[in-house]
N, CA, C and O atoms as CSV, one atom per row, in Angstrom:
chain,resi,resn,atom,element,x,y,z
A,1,HIS,N,N,53.114,69.124,-30.754
A,1,HIS,CA,C,52.367,69.548,-29.774
A,1,HIS,C,C,51.272,68.513,-29.147
A,1,HIS,O,O,50.565,67.861,-29.916
A,2,PRO,N,N,51.162,68.392,-27.895
A,2,PRO,CA,C,50.288,67.592,-27.212
A,2,PRO,C,C,48.656,67.812,-27.870
A,2,PRO,O,O,48.253,68.824,-28.444
A,3,THR,N,N,47.951,66.664,-27.622
A,3,THR,CA,C,46.726,66.754,-27.833
A,3,THR,C,C,45.798,66.381,-26.767
A,3,THR,O,O,45.893,65.340,-26.116
A,4,TYR,N,N,44.766,67.404,-26.591
A,4,TYR,CA,C,43.962,67.249,-25.428
A,4,TYR,C,C,42.589,66.723,-25.789
A,4,TYR,O,O,41.922,67.013,-26.781
A,5,THR,N,N,42.255,65.795,-24.679
A,5,THR,CA,C,40.559,65.716,-25.121
A,5,THR,C,C,39.983,65.939,-23.971
A,5,THR,O,O,40.514,65.697,-22.887
A,6,MET,N,N,38.735,66.468,-24.143
A,6,MET,CA,C,37.927,66.902,-23.293
A,6,MET,C,C,37.072,65.759,-22.867
A,6,MET,O,O,36.377,65.155,-23.683
A,7,VAL,N,N,37.121,65.367,-21.245
A,7,VAL,CA,C,36.256,64.339,-20.824
A,7,VAL,C,C,35.129,65.095,-20.438
A,7,VAL,O,O,35.091,66.160,-19.820
A,8,ILE,N,N,34.030,64.255,-20.979
A,8,ILE,CA,C,32.581,64.710,-20.855
A,8,ILE,C,C,32.412,64.057,-19.483
A,8,ILE,O,O,32.915,62.982,-19.154
A,9,SER,N,N,31.543,64.940,-18.628
A,9,SER,CA,C,30.853,64.629,-17.383
A,9,SER,C,C,29.785,65.252,-17.087
A,9,SER,O,O,29.502,66.353,-17.560
A,10,CYS,N,N,29.010,64.556,-16.197
A,10,CYS,CA,C,27.476,64.980,-15.821
A,10,CYS,C,C,27.553,66.474,-15.214
A,10,CYS,O,O,28.468,66.697,-14.422
A,11,CYS,N,N,26.722,67.429,-15.509
A,11,CYS,CA,C,26.434,68.540,-14.781
A,11,CYS,C,C,25.496,68.542,-13.648
A,11,CYS,O,O,25.253,69.610,-13.088
A,12,ALA,N,N,25.000,67.556,-13.296
A,12,ALA,CA,C,23.875,67.422,-12.263
A,12,ALA,C,C,24.731,67.553,-11.004
A,12,ALA,O,O,25.906,67.186,-10.999
A,13,VAL,N,N,24.026,68.172,-9.759
A,13,VAL,CA,C,24.746,68.148,-8.696
A,13,VAL,C,C,24.955,66.747,-8.059
A,13,VAL,O,O,23.963,66.021,-8.116
A,14,GLY,N,N,25.791,66.357,-7.608
A,14,GLY,CA,C,25.797,64.772,-7.022
A,14,GLY,C,C,26.336,63.586,-8.005
A,14,GLY,O,O,26.685,62.443,-7.707
A,15,CYS,N,N,26.294,64.152,-9.115
A,15,CYS,CA,C,26.505,62.858,-10.328
A,15,CYS,C,C,27.860,62.837,-10.454
A,15,CYS,O,O,28.519,63.876,-10.491
A,16,ALA,N,N,28.334,61.752,-10.522
A,16,ALA,CA,C,29.909,61.613,-10.685
A,16,ALA,C,C,30.282,60.780,-12.024
A,16,ALA,O,O,31.362,60.222,-12.216
A,17,ASN,N,N,29.283,60.803,-12.830
A,17,ASN,CA,C,29.195,59.957,-13.814
A,17,ASN,C,C,29.950,60.556,-15.131
A,17,ASN,O,O,29.500,61.572,-15.661
A,18,ARG,N,N,30.935,59.999,-15.571
A,18,ARG,CA,C,31.916,60.499,-16.812
A,18,ARG,C,C,32.145,59.726,-17.924
A,18,ARG,O,O,32.121,58.498,-17.840
A,19,GLN,N,N,32.364,60.295,-18.947
A,19,GLN,CA,C,32.676,59.538,-20.197
A,19,GLN,C,C,33.671,58.616,-20.040
A,19,GLN,O,O,34.667,59.015,-19.437
A,20,GLY,N,N,33.658,57.281,-20.496
A,20,GLY,CA,C,34.590,56.161,-20.271
A,20,GLY,C,C,34.204,55.221,-19.171
A,20,GLY,O,O,34.843,54.193,-18.948
A,21,LYS,N,N,33.017,55.633,-18.400
A,21,LYS,CA,C,32.613,54.495,-17.234
A,21,LYS,C,C,31.582,53.675,-18.048
A,21,LYS,O,O,30.792,54.315,-18.742
A,22,ALA,N,N,31.524,52.572,-18.035
A,22,ALA,CA,C,30.580,51.552,-18.633
A,22,ALA,C,C,30.219,52.128,-20.065
A,22,ALA,O,O,31.002,52.770,-20.766
A,23,ASN,N,N,28.870,51.791,-20.401
A,23,ASN,CA,C,28.357,52.256,-21.649
A,23,ASN,C,C,27.180,53.098,-21.208
A,23,ASN,O,O,26.045,52.638,-21.328
A,24,ILE,N,N,27.376,54.278,-20.715
A,24,ILE,CA,C,26.433,55.473,-20.389
A,24,ILE,C,C,26.665,56.626,-21.577
A,24,ILE,O,O,27.646,56.927,-22.258
A,25,SER,N,N,25.374,57.096,-21.506
A,25,SER,CA,C,25.183,58.317,-22.725
A,25,SER,C,C,24.787,59.683,-21.776
A,25,SER,O,O,24.220,59.753,-20.686
A,26,PHE,N,N,25.245,60.558,-22.526
A,26,PHE,CA,C,25.087,61.907,-22.152
A,26,PHE,C,C,24.543,62.678,-23.185
A,26,PHE,O,O,24.710,62.377,-24.367
A,27,TYR,N,N,23.783,63.831,-22.750
A,27,TYR,CA,C,22.851,64.754,-23.615
A,27,TYR,C,C,23.153,66.074,-23.565
A,27,TYR,O,O,23.623,66.437,-22.487
A,28,ARG,N,N,23.021,66.945,-24.445
A,28,ARG,CA,C,23.440,68.253,-24.500
A,28,ARG,C,C,22.301,69.055,-23.821
A,28,ARG,O,O,21.169,68.630,-24.055
A,29,ILE,N,N,22.386,69.944,-23.165
A,29,ILE,CA,C,21.213,70.776,-22.758
A,29,ILE,C,C,20.403,71.217,-23.673
A,29,ILE,O,O,20.989,72.051,-24.363
A,30,PRO,N,N,18.989,70.994,-24.105
A,30,PRO,CA,C,18.439,71.657,-25.060
A,30,PRO,C,C,18.616,73.415,-25.304
A,30,PRO,O,O,18.672,74.282,-24.432
A,31,PHE,N,N,18.674,73.564,-26.708
A,31,PHE,CA,C,18.824,75.239,-26.827
A,31,PHE,C,C,17.481,75.803,-26.830
A,31,PHE,O,O,17.353,76.993,-26.544
A,32,ASP,N,N,16.523,75.133,-27.102
A,32,ASP,CA,C,15.132,75.850,-27.128
A,32,ASP,C,C,14.903,76.297,-25.823
A,32,ASP,O,O,15.335,75.654,-24.867
A,33,GLY,N,N,14.113,77.587,-25.648
A,33,GLY,CA,C,14.147,78.473,-24.590
A,33,GLY,C,C,13.560,77.734,-23.495
A,33,GLY,O,O,14.284,77.505,-22.526
A,34,LYS,N,N,12.085,77.229,-23.489
A,34,LYS,CA,C,11.296,76.845,-22.368
A,34,LYS,C,C,11.752,75.403,-22.232
A,34,LYS,O,O,11.573,74.865,-21.139
A,35,ARG,N,N,12.188,74.874,-22.985
A,35,ARG,CA,C,12.705,73.453,-22.729
A,35,ARG,C,C,14.023,73.551,-22.062
A,35,ARG,O,O,14.186,72.779,-21.117
A,36,ARG,N,N,14.929,74.293,-22.347
A,36,ARG,CA,C,15.993,74.717,-21.835
A,36,ARG,C,C,15.693,75.058,-20.329
A,36,ARG,O,O,16.206,74.402,-19.422
A,37,GLN,N,N,14.945,75.982,-20.129
A,37,GLN,CA,C,14.906,76.582,-18.677
A,37,GLN,C,C,14.264,75.187,-18.000
A,37,GLN,O,O,14.819,74.988,-16.920
A,38,ARG,N,N,13.535,74.442,-18.225
A,38,ARG,CA,C,12.801,73.172,-17.637
A,38,ARG,C,C,14.108,72.131,-17.016
A,38,ARG,O,O,14.183,71.607,-15.904
A,39,TRP,N,N,15.135,72.054,-18.245
A,39,TRP,CA,C,16.262,71.266,-17.802
A,39,TRP,C,C,16.904,71.933,-16.776
A,39,TRP,O,O,17.219,71.393,-15.716
A,40,VAL,N,N,17.139,73.269,-17.103
A,40,VAL,CA,C,18.246,73.861,-15.915
A,40,VAL,C,C,17.563,73.836,-14.451
A,40,VAL,O,O,18.230,73.541,-13.460
A,41,ALA,N,N,16.372,74.121,-14.386
A,41,ALA,CA,C,15.375,74.351,-13.337
A,41,ALA,C,C,15.566,73.083,-12.492
A,41,ALA,O,O,15.734,73.137,-11.274
A,42,ALA,N,N,15.524,71.609,-13.395
A,42,ALA,CA,C,15.756,70.276,-12.783
A,42,ALA,C,C,17.001,70.053,-12.420
A,42,ALA,O,O,17.173,69.544,-11.313
A,43,ILE,N,N,18.030,70.339,-13.158
A,43,ILE,CA,C,19.450,70.308,-12.625
A,43,ILE,C,C,19.646,70.765,-11.221
A,43,ILE,O,O,20.322,70.083,-10.451
A,44,SER,N,N,18.971,72.127,-10.763
A,44,SER,CA,C,19.290,72.504,-9.673
A,44,SER,C,C,20.345,73.025,-8.971
A,44,SER,O,O,20.489,73.014,-7.749
A,45,ARG,N,N,21.126,73.514,-9.863
A,45,ARG,CA,C,22.484,74.162,-9.623
A,45,ARG,C,C,22.368,75.709,-9.493
A,45,ARG,O,O,22.075,76.474,-10.411
A,46,LYS,N,N,22.638,76.035,-8.236
A,46,LYS,CA,C,22.568,77.656,-7.768
A,46,LYS,C,C,23.268,78.547,-8.930
A,46,LYS,O,O,24.337,78.142,-9.386
A,47,ASN,N,N,22.798,79.539,-9.335
A,47,ASN,CA,C,23.499,80.635,-10.253
A,47,ASN,C,C,24.298,80.031,-11.335
A,47,ASN,O,O,25.400,80.421,-11.719
A,48,TRP,N,N,23.564,78.959,-11.817
A,48,TRP,CA,C,24.245,78.264,-13.009
A,48,TRP,C,C,23.544,78.310,-14.279
A,48,TRP,O,O,22.318,78.212,-14.224
A,49,GLN,N,N,24.194,78.464,-15.610
A,49,GLN,CA,C,23.537,78.288,-16.694
A,49,GLN,C,C,24.664,77.417,-17.659
A,49,GLN,O,O,25.860,77.648,-17.836
A,50,PRO,N,N,23.802,76.331,-18.206
A,50,PRO,CA,C,24.909,75.542,-19.056
A,50,PRO,C,C,25.653,76.166,-20.379
A,50,PRO,O,O,25.075,76.839,-21.231
A,51,SER,N,N,26.892,75.854,-20.389
A,51,SER,CA,C,27.747,76.277,-21.745
A,51,SER,C,C,27.262,75.165,-22.760
A,51,SER,O,O,26.438,74.277,-22.539
A,52,LYS,N,N,28.042,75.448,-24.051
A,52,LYS,CA,C,27.725,74.761,-25.028
A,52,LYS,C,C,28.319,73.258,-24.726
A,52,LYS,O,O,27.970,72.271,-25.372
A,53,TYR,N,N,29.124,73.235,-23.813
A,53,TYR,CA,C,29.761,72.118,-23.192
A,53,TYR,C,C,29.052,71.000,-22.512
A,53,TYR,O,O,29.240,69.785,-22.576
A,54,SER,N,N,28.013,71.861,-21.707
A,54,SER,CA,C,27.419,70.946,-20.475
A,54,SER,C,C,26.861,69.948,-21.225
A,54,SER,O,O,26.471,70.028,-22.390
A,55,ARG,N,N,26.838,68.763,-20.305
A,55,ARG,CA,C,26.094,67.450,-20.740
A,55,ARG,C,C,25.623,66.875,-19.140
A,55,ARG,O,O,26.121,67.036,-18.026
A,56,ILE,N,N,24.436,66.146,-19.632
A,56,ILE,CA,C,23.766,65.482,-18.381
A,56,ILE,C,C,23.842,63.978,-18.829
A,56,ILE,O,O,23.746,63.574,-19.988
A,57,PHE,N,N,23.999,63.360,-17.900
A,57,PHE,CA,C,23.839,61.767,-17.957
A,57,PHE,C,C,22.646,61.417,-18.071
A,57,PHE,O,O,21.761,62.098,-17.554
A,58,TYR,N,N,22.358,60.235,-18.798
A,58,TYR,CA,C,21.064,59.942,-19.003
A,58,TYR,C,C,19.929,59.543,-18.157
A,58,TYR,O,O,18.834,59.796,-18.658
A,59,PRO,N,N,19.917,58.993,-17.020
A,59,PRO,CA,C,18.718,58.896,-16.166
A,59,PRO,C,C,18.359,60.427,-15.896
A,59,PRO,O,O,17.143,60.605,-15.964
A,60,PHE,N,N,18.962,61.380,-15.658
A,60,PHE,CA,C,18.761,62.816,-15.337
A,60,PHE,C,C,17.877,63.324,-16.355
A,60,PHE,O,O,17.399,64.448,-16.202
A,61,THR,N,N,17.611,62.670,-17.328
A,61,THR,CA,C,17.427,63.642,-18.883
A,61,THR,C,C,15.430,63.324,-18.560
A,61,THR,O,O,14.638,63.728,-19.411
A,62,ASN,N,N,15.007,62.725,-17.512
A,62,ASN,CA,C,13.471,62.695,-17.943
A,62,ASN,C,C,12.824,63.788,-17.620
A,62,ASN,O,O,11.723,63.605,-17.102
A,63,VAL,N,N,13.271,65.178,-17.811
A,63,VAL,CA,C,12.816,66.557,-17.946
A,63,VAL,C,C,12.380,66.833,-18.857
A,63,VAL,O,O,11.662,67.829,-18.948
A,64,ALA,N,N,12.706,65.918,-20.031
A,64,ALA,CA,C,12.390,66.419,-21.537
A,64,ALA,C,C,10.788,67.062,-21.495
A,64,ALA,O,O,10.280,67.522,-22.518
């Protein structure tokens, strides 16, 4: 059976960064209620809720 690897990519609108490009970092969207809401609002994707796989590229994480 083939083995598949999920490619991590940024969930922010307009961000094309993905795993394997240079030395970049990705972060999970916080699970904590208020902090999570702030991150989702800052990501600005219409009718979107992050999944457990959603990640965001480092520069976009200034909403902590």
